[in-house]
C-alpha positions as CSV (number, residue, x, y, z in Angstrom):
1,M,85.3,63.9,7.1
2,H,86.0,60.4,6.0
3,I,88.3,58.0,7.5
4,R,91.7,58.4,5.9
5,R,93.3,55.1,5.4
6,S,95.0,53.1,2.6
7,L,96.0,49.6,1.8
8,R,99.7,49.9,1.6
9,R,102.0,47.1,0.6
10,S,105.6,46.8,1.9
11,R,108.3,45.4,-0.2
12,T,107.6,42.0,1.4
13,G,104.0,42.2,0.3
14,V,102.4,42.6,3.7
15,T,99.2,44.6,3.5
16,L,99.5,47.6,5.9
17,L,97.5,50.5,7.1
18,S,98.2,54.0,6.1
19,L,94.9,56.0,5.8
20,A,91.6,56.3,4.1
21,A,88.0,57.5,3.8
22,L,84.5,56.2,4.4
23,L,81.5,55.7,6.6
24,V,82.8,57.8,9.4
25,S,82.8,61.5,8.8
26,G,83.3,64.9,10.4
27,C,87.0,64.7,9.8
28,S,90.0,66.3,11.4
29,A,91.8,68.7,9.2
30,A,90.7,70.4,6.2
31,G,91.1,70.3,2.6
32,T,91.3,72.4,-0.5
33,T,93.4,74.9,-2.2
34,S,94.5,78.1,-0.5
35,S,92.2,80.1,-2.7
36,A,88.9,79.1,-1.3
37,G,88.7,80.8,2.1
38,S,91.7,79.4,3.8
39,T,93.0,82.9,4.6
40,A,89.7,83.7,6.3
41,V,90.3,81.3,9.2
42,A,92.6,81.9,12.2
43,A,96.1,80.5,12.4
44,L,97.0,77.9,15.0
45,V,98.7,79.7,17.9
46,A,102.1,78.3,19.1
47,L,102.3,77.3,22.8
48,P,104.8,79.1,25.1
49,R,108.3,77.8,24.8
50,A,108.6,77.2,28.6
51,T,107.2,74.0,29.9
52,P,104.4,74.7,32.4
53,S,105.4,73.5,35.9
54,A,102.3,71.3,36.1
55,L,103.6,69.3,33.1
56,A,107.1,68.9,34.4
57,P,106.6,65.4,35.9
58,Y,105.5,64.2,32.5
59,Y,108.4,65.8,30.7
60,G,110.8,64.4,33.3
61,Q,109.6,60.8,33.3
62,K,111.8,57.9,32.5
63,L,110.7,55.1,30.1
64,S,111.1,51.5,31.2
65,W,112.0,49.7,28.0
66,R,111.2,46.0,27.7
67,G,111.0,43.3,25.1
68,C,107.7,43.1,23.3
69,G,107.8,39.8,21.4
70,V,109.0,41.3,18.1
71,P,112.7,40.8,17.4
72,G,114.7,44.0,17.4
73,F,112.0,46.1,19.0
74,E,111.5,47.4,22.5
75,C,108.3,48.6,24.1
76,A,107.4,51.1,26.9
77,T,104.5,53.0,28.3
78,L,104.4,56.8,28.3
79,K,102.2,58.8,30.6
80,A,100.5,62.0,29.5
81,P,97.8,64.1,31.1
82,L,94.3,63.1,30.2
83,D,93.4,66.8,30.2
84,Y,96.1,69.4,29.4
85,T,93.9,72.1,30.9
86,D,93.8,70.2,34.2
87,P,96.9,68.0,34.5
88,G,95.9,66.8,37.9
89,A,92.8,65.1,36.6
90,G,94.5,61.8,35.7
91,D,96.7,60.2,33.1
92,V,96.4,58.5,29.8
93,R,98.9,55.7,29.1
94,L,100.4,55.6,25.6
95,A,102.1,52.6,24.0
96,V,105.5,53.3,22.5
97,T,107.9,51.1,20.5
98,R,111.4,51.6,19.4
99,K,114.1,50.0,17.2
100,K,117.5,51.4,17.9
101,A,119.7,52.8,15.2
102,T,121.7,50.0,13.6
103,G,124.7,52.0,12.3
104,P,127.0,52.5,10.7
105,G,127.2,56.3,10.9
106,K,126.5,58.8,13.6
107,R,123.1,58.5,15.2
108,I,121.0,61.5,14.3
109,G,118.2,61.0,16.9
110,S,114.8,59.5,17.0
111,L,112.5,59.3,14.0
112,L,108.8,59.1,14.9
113,V,106.4,57.7,12.3
114,N,102.7,57.8,12.0
115,P,100.7,56.0,9.3
116,G,97.5,58.1,9.6
117,G,93.9,57.2,10.1
118,P,93.1,58.7,12.4
119,G,93.0,55.4,14.2
120,G,95.9,53.7,12.5
121,S,98.3,52.0,14.9
122,A,101.7,53.6,14.6
123,V,103.2,50.8,16.8
124,G,101.9,48.2,14.4
125,Y,103.1,50.2,11.4
126,L,106.6,50.5,12.8
127,Q,107.0,46.9,13.8
128,Q,105.5,45.5,10.6
129,Y,106.8,47.9,8.0
130,A,108.7,51.1,8.8
131,G,111.2,49.5,11.2
132,I,112.2,46.9,8.7
133,G,111.1,48.4,5.4
134,Y,112.4,52.0,5.5
135,P,115.7,52.6,3.7
136,A,118.7,51.0,5.5
137,G,120.5,54.3,5.6
138,V,117.6,55.9,7.5
139,R,117.3,53.0,9.9
140,A,121.1,53.0,10.5
141,R,121.2,56.5,11.8
142,Y,117.8,57.0,13.6
143,D,116.2,55.2,16.4
144,M,112.9,54.3,14.7
145,V,110.0,55.2,17.2
146,A,106.3,55.1,17.2
147,V,103.5,55.9,19.7
148,D,99.9,54.9,19.3
149,P,97.9,58.2,19.7
150,R,95.6,58.4,22.7
151,G,92.4,56.3,22.0
152,V,94.1,54.2,19.3
153,A,95.1,50.5,19.3
154,R,97.3,49.9,22.4
155,S,96.9,53.4,23.9
156,E,93.7,53.1,25.9
157,P,91.6,52.3,22.7
158,V,88.2,53.9,22.2
159,E,85.6,51.2,22.1
160,C,82.1,51.5,20.6
161,L,80.5,48.3,19.3
162,D,81.3,44.6,19.5
163,G,82.1,42.5,16.4
164,R,78.5,41.4,15.7
165,A,77.2,44.9,16.0
166,M,80.0,46.2,13.8
167,D,79.0,43.7,11.2
168,T,75.5,45.1,11.2
169,Y,76.9,48.7,11.1
170,T,79.2,48.1,8.2
171,Q,76.4,46.6,6.1
172,T,74.0,49.5,6.7
173,D,72.8,51.0,3.4
174,T,74.5,54.4,2.8
175,T,72.5,55.2,-0.3
176,P,69.0,55.2,1.2
177,D,66.1,55.0,-1.4
178,D,63.4,56.4,0.9
179,Q,62.7,57.9,4.3
180,R,62.5,54.6,5.9
181,E,66.1,53.6,4.8
182,A,67.3,57.1,5.7
183,G,65.9,56.6,9.2
184,E,67.7,53.2,9.4
185,L,71.0,54.9,8.5
186,V,70.4,57.6,11.1
187,D,69.6,54.9,13.7
188,A,72.9,53.1,12.9
189,Y,74.9,56.3,13.4
190,K,73.1,57.0,16.7
191,E,73.8,53.4,17.9
192,F,77.4,53.7,17.0
193,A,77.8,57.1,18.8
194,E,75.9,55.9,21.8
195,G,78.1,52.8,22.1
196,C,81.2,55.0,22.0
197,G,79.7,57.3,24.7
198,A,78.8,54.3,26.9
199,H,82.2,52.4,26.6
200,S,84.7,55.3,26.4
201,A,83.1,58.2,28.3
202,R,86.3,59.1,30.1
203,L,88.5,59.4,27.1
204,L,86.1,60.7,24.4
205,R,86.5,64.4,25.2
206,H,90.3,64.1,25.1
207,V,91.4,62.4,21.8
208,S,91.9,65.5,19.7
209,T,94.8,66.0,17.3
210,V,96.0,68.9,19.3
211,E,96.3,66.7,22.4
212,A,98.0,63.9,20.4
213,A,100.5,66.5,19.1
214,R,101.2,67.6,22.7
215,D,101.8,64.0,23.7
216,M,104.4,63.7,20.9
217,D,106.3,66.6,22.5
218,I,106.4,64.9,25.8
219,L,107.8,61.8,24.0
220,R,110.4,63.9,22.2
221,A,111.6,65.2,25.5
222,V,111.6,61.8,27.2
223,L,113.6,60.4,24.4
224,G,116.2,63.1,24.9
225,D,115.8,64.8,21.6
226,G,115.9,68.6,21.3
227,K,114.0,68.5,18.0
228,L,111.3,66.3,16.7
229,H,112.1,64.3,13.5
230,Y,109.0,62.8,12.0
231,V,107.4,61.2,9.0
232,G,103.6,61.3,8.9
233,A,101.3,59.9,6.1
234,S,97.8,61.1,5.3
235,Y,96.2,62.1,8.6
236,G,99.7,61.8,10.1
237,T,100.5,64.9,8.1
238,F,97.8,66.8,10.0
239,L,99.2,65.5,13.3
240,G,102.7,66.5,12.2
241,A,101.7,69.9,11.0
242,T,99.8,70.5,14.2
243,Y,102.9,69.7,16.1
244,A,104.8,72.2,14.0
245,G,102.2,74.9,14.7
246,L,102.3,74.3,18.4
247,F,106.0,73.9,18.8
248,P,107.7,75.5,15.7
249,N,111.0,76.0,17.5
250,R,111.2,72.2,18.2
251,V,110.7,71.2,14.6
252,G,113.5,69.0,13.3
253,R,113.1,67.1,10.0
254,L,109.4,66.8,9.2
255,V,108.0,64.9,6.2
256,L,104.3,65.3,5.6
257,D,103.3,62.7,2.9
258,G,99.8,62.7,1.4
259,A,99.2,66.1,3.0
260,M,96.0,67.3,4.5
261,D,94.8,70.9,4.6
262,P,93.6,72.1,8.0
263,A,91.9,75.3,6.8
264,L,88.5,74.1,5.6
265,P,85.3,72.7,7.3
266,A,84.3,69.1,7.2
267,R,81.8,69.4,4.4
268,R,84.3,70.8,2.0
269,L,86.8,68.2,3.1
270,N,84.4,65.4,2.3
271,L,83.5,66.9,-1.0
272,D,87.1,67.3,-2.0
273,Q,87.8,63.8,-1.0
274,T,84.8,62.5,-2.9
275,A,86.3,64.1,-6.0
276,G,89.6,62.5,-5.2
277,F,88.1,59.0,-5.2
278,E,86.5,59.8,-8.6
279,T,89.9,60.8,-10.0
280,A,91.3,57.5,-8.7
281,F,88.4,55.6,-10.2
282,Q,88.9,57.2,-13.6
283,S,92.5,56.0,-13.6
284,F,91.4,52.5,-12.6
285,A,88.7,52.6,-15.3
286,K,91.1,53.7,-18.1
287,D,93.5,50.9,-17.1
288,C,90.7,48.3,-16.6
289,V,89.3,48.5,-20.2
290,T,92.8,47.7,-21.6
291,R,92.7,44.4,-19.8
292,S,91.1,41.2,-21.1
293,D,89.6,40.5,-17.7
294,C,87.9,43.8,-17.1
295,P,84.3,43.0,-16.0
296,L,83.1,46.6,-16.5
297,G,83.8,47.2,-20.1
298,G,85.9,46.3,-23.1
299,K,88.6,48.1,-25.0
300,G,87.5,51.6,-25.9
301,T,84.8,51.8,-23.3
302,A,84.7,55.4,-21.8
303,P,85.5,55.7,-18.1
304,A,82.1,57.3,-17.6
305,R,80.5,54.1,-18.9
306,V,82.7,52.0,-16.7
307,G,81.3,54.0,-13.7
308,E,77.8,53.5,-14.9
309,N,78.3,49.8,-15.2
310,L,79.7,49.7,-11.6
311,K,76.8,51.7,-10.3
312,A,74.4,49.3,-12.0
313,F,76.1,46.4,-10.3
314,F,75.8,48.2,-6.9
315,R,72.1,48.7,-7.5
316,K,71.6,45.0,-8.2
317,L,73.4,44.2,-4.9
318,D,71.2,46.7,-3.1
319,A,68.2,44.7,-4.1
320,H,69.7,41.2,-4.1
321,P,72.9,40.7,-2.0
322,I,75.0,37.7,-3.1
323,A,76.7,34.9,-1.2
324,T,80.3,35.2,0.1
325,G,80.9,31.9,1.9
326,D,81.4,33.9,5.1
327,P,81.1,31.6,8.2
328,D,79.1,34.4,9.9
329,G,76.6,34.4,7.1
330,R,77.3,37.9,5.8
331,K,76.3,38.5,2.2
332,L,77.7,41.1,-0.1
333,G,75.4,44.0,-0.4
334,E,75.9,47.5,-1.8
335,A,77.6,48.9,1.3
336,L,80.3,46.2,1.6
337,A,80.9,46.1,-2.1
338,T,81.4,49.9,-2.3
339,T,83.8,49.7,0.6
340,G,85.8,47.0,-1.2
341,V,86.1,49.0,-4.3
342,I,87.1,52.1,-2.4
343,A,89.7,50.1,-0.5
344,A,91.4,49.2,-3.9
345,M,91.6,52.9,-4.9
346,Y,94.4,53.6,-2.5
347,D,97.1,51.7,-4.4
348,E,97.2,50.8,-8.0
349,S,98.9,47.5,-7.1
350,T,95.5,46.3,-5.8
351,W,93.7,47.0,-9.1
352,E,94.3,43.4,-10.3
353,Q,92.8,42.1,-7.1
354,L,89.8,44.3,-7.6
355,R,89.3,43.1,-11.2
356,E,89.4,39.5,-10.0
357,A,86.9,40.3,-7.1
358,L,84.5,42.1,-9.5
359,N,84.7,39.3,-12.0
360,S,83.8,36.8,-9.3
361,A,81.0,38.9,-8.0
362,I,79.5,39.9,-11.3
363,K,79.9,36.7,-13.3
364,D,79.9,34.0,-10.7
365,K,77.8,35.7,-8.0
366,D,80.6,35.1,-5.5
367,G,81.2,38.1,-3.3
368,A,84.1,36.7,-1.3
369,G,86.8,38.8,-3.0
370,L,85.0,42.1,-2.5
371,L,84.2,41.1,1.1
372,A,87.9,40.4,1.7
373,L,88.8,43.9,0.5
374,S,86.1,45.4,2.7
375,D,87.3,43.4,5.7
376,S,90.8,44.5,5.2
377,Y,89.7,48.1,5.0
378,Y,87.8,47.8,8.3
379,E,90.5,45.7,9.9
380,R,88.1,42.8,10.6
381,D,89.8,39.5,11.3
382,G,88.7,36.0,10.4
383,D,87.1,35.6,13.9
384,G,84.8,38.5,13.4
385,R,86.8,40.9,15.6
386,Y,87.5,44.5,14.6
387,A,90.5,46.6,15.4
388,N,89.4,49.9,16.9
389,L,90.2,51.8,13.7
390,M,86.6,52.8,13.1
391,A,85.9,53.8,16.6
392,A,89.1,55.9,17.0
393,N,88.6,57.4,13.6
394,A,85.2,58.7,14.5
395,A,86.3,59.8,18.0
396,V,89.1,62.0,16.6
397,N,87.2,63.3,13.6
398,C,84.1,64.3,15.5
399,L,86.1,66.1,18.1
400,D,88.4,67.9,15.7
401,L,85.7,69.6,13.6
402,P,82.0,70.4,13.7
403,A,80.0,67.8,11.8
404,A,79.7,68.2,8.0
405,F,75.9,67.8,8.2
406,S,73.5,67.9,11.1
407,T,70.3,66.7,9.4
408,T,69.2,64.4,6.6
409,D,67.7,67.4,4.9
410,Q,71.1,69.0,4.6
411,V,72.5,65.8,3.1
412,E,69.7,65.7,0.5
413,K,70.3,69.3,-0.5
414,A,74.0,68.6,-0.9
415,L,73.6,65.4,-2.9
416,P,73.8,67.1,-6.4
417,S,77.2,68.6,-5.5
418,F,78.6,65.2,-4.2
419,E,77.2,63.3,-7.2
420,K,78.8,65.8,-9.5
421,A,82.1,65.3,-7.7
422,S,81.8,61.6,-8.1
423,P,78.9,59.9,-10.1
424,V,80.2,56.6,-8.7
425,F,80.7,57.3,-5.0
426,G,79.1,60.7,-4.4
427,E,75.8,59.6,-3.0
428,G,77.2,57.2,-0.4
429,L,80.0,59.5,0.7
430,A,77.5,62.4,1.2
431,W,75.4,60.2,3.5
432,A,78.6,59.0,5.2
433,S,79.2,62.6,6.2
434,L,76.3,62.6,8.6
435,N,77.6,60.4,11.3
436,C,79.2,63.1,13.5
437,A,75.8,64.8,13.8
438,Y,74.9,62.4,16.6
439,W,78.2,62.3,18.5
440,P,77.9,62.3,22.3
441,V,80.5,65.0,22.9
442,R,80.8,68.5,21.3
443,P,83.7,69.2,19.0
444,T,86.6,71.2,20.4
445,G,88.3,72.1,17.1
446,E,87.6,74.4,14.2
447,P,89.1,74.9,10.7
448,H,92.4,76.8,11.0
449,R,95.6,77.6,9.1
450,I,98.9,76.3,10.3
451,E,101.9,78.6,9.7
452,A,104.5,77.3,12.1
453,K,106.5,80.5,11.8
454,G,110.2,80.0,12.8
455,A,110.2,76.3,12.0
456,A,113.0,74.6,10.2
457,P,112.2,73.5,6.6
458,I,109.3,71.1,6.4
459,V,108.8,68.8,3.4
460,V,105.2,68.5,2.2
461,V,104.5,65.7,-0.3
462,G,101.5,65.5,-2.6
463,T,100.5,62.9,-5.3
464,T,98.6,64.3,-8.2
465,R,96.0,61.5,-8.4
466,D,95.8,60.7,-4.7
467,P,92.3,59.5,-3.9
468,A,92.2,60.2,-0.2
469,T,94.2,63.4,0.2
470,P,93.8,65.3,-3.1
471,Y,96.8,67.1,-4.4
472,R,95.3,70.5,-3.9
473,W,95.5,69.9,-0.1
474,A,99.3,69.5,-0.3
475,R,99.5,72.7,-2.3
476,S,97.4,74.5,0.3
477,L,99.3,73.2,3.3
478,A,102.6,74.1,1.7
479,H,101.3,77.6,1.1
480,Q,100.3,77.9,4.7
481,L,103.5,76.6,6.3
482,T,106.1,79.4,6.2
483,S,109.1,77.0,5.8
484,A,107.5,74.4,3.6
485,R,109.0,72.8,0.5
486,L,106.5,71.2,-1.8
487,L,107.5,67.9,-3.3
488,T,105.1,66.5,-6.0
489,Y,104.7,63.0,-7.3
490,E,102.9,62.8,-10.6
491,G,101.1,59.5,-10.3
492,D,98.4,57.4,-8.8
493,G,97.8,56.1,-5.3
494,H,97.8,57.4,-1.8
495,T,101.1,58.9,-0.5
496,A,104.4,58.7,-2.3
497,Y,107.4,57.8,-0.1
498,G,108.4,54.1,-0.4
499,R,106.0,53.4,-3.2
500,G,108.5,53.0,-6.1
501,S,109.6,56.4,-7.2
502,S,113.4,56.7,-6.8
503,C,113.1,60.4,-7.3
504,I,110.7,60.8,-4.3
505,D,112.6,58.4,-2.2
506,S,116.0,60.0,-2.9
507,A,114.7,63.5,-2.1
508,I,113.2,62.4,1.2
509,D,116.2,60.3,2.2
510,T,118.6,63.1,1.5
511,Y,116.5,65.4,3.7
512,L,116.2,62.9,6.6
513,L,119.9,62.0,6.5
514,H,121.5,65.3,5.7
515,G,118.9,67.9,6.5
516,T,118.8,69.2,3.0
517,P,115.3,69.7,1.8
518,P,114.3,69.4,-1.9
519,T,113.9,72.5,-4.0
520,D,110.4,73.9,-3.4
521,G,108.2,72.8,-6.3
522,K,110.3,69.7,-7.2
523,R,108.3,67.2,-9.3
524,C,108.8,63.5,-9.7
525,K,107.2,61.0,-12.1
């Protein structure tokens, strides 16, 4: 499926990662309502309660905490087995960070956080946002903790292409007009996959969500917690739900915000998410035409016409990219412009920035604004270096599920359904779903339900107009989990906690601090 990531702003205005969707496909959990076949797939089987003797050294290790250059935070390295089926085959070293409970009030335990991705740095998220931006009451009574999952950021990161090659990759046309362009796209996916295989061969078979969830259980034990308390956003909900499915008796207070559904295959995931981005764009379009600076239509313009105007702009860029002032000479073509627009769909607070960027590009032929949105999405810095987000995203996604498509013919046959789901983004997102077809290792996962029978109450949060994790996914996951409480935010944007709804925040804070989950079906506006 697509990379799940969002531009998320803290109260201090820092742009932060949470999750998203694009260019890399083959995704990791599933996505649709429980009606369409989710009962036909097997349920994730819980692991035995007793810790295998071969894993005892990992569960018994002691962390050596040290300063890590960020005031108030400590860092350590956790060891986990590279291969859980063969613990003697070597270790993987995982970066952990912690900010101790500040008080007042009795300490509850550790609260792990994960911002999603897959590929988002939980360590960076905690140090830059959650550890300072979560409600003071939560930070007072929990040690705030994060671990970068295996293959991500500081935890033996998967590596694929260098910065210059990534520049070429991100500019590859994902709406091919003929067989030659389709071949160029396939070549780009193959080059990316081959790079990952060449640079990260040891780790590439062992970055699944199941393995990352098992790593979290080792961390829980090492921290001295009998139960895992956890807040996961977007892909982080799949990681947290997987933990609950494997270790239901060790579930503490789990919040799964912007929930994913593990029961469907990658193709349906991508299609559902494509529709989610269309829903978000429709909201943007309706808002845009009420603004005097909307470059895609005036007052009274129908959202469909706004979409047609944007598509026409994309077509012009496909034929004639425009200047950006980028020191590396990159111009704004259709691919980067589409990424920039999609990046702004994650949070309505970026809509003004998108209007400004579109105005500059359409009226002044200046693509700098859209390029900046695209670079933020890809985590490319001003020196042309990319974080390993895209590499880790593909590595996890392509291992967790069989590829959405295996040939260009399959993509072409599916184009009508994707374009129906989103006239604006459907074609590009359909072709983006091809990349896992060329992955150098075979997938180890399949679609599955997660029931977590016997787990304590789990709070599943869904936003009705979420672009990246459509609301139906939250309904489906809540239906699968036997102890779930569904909490709904009626609004726009990706995820709900900490985004301005006092109703949502109060319900989650009460659960985290007192263990009292919201009433199942509670809705907030």
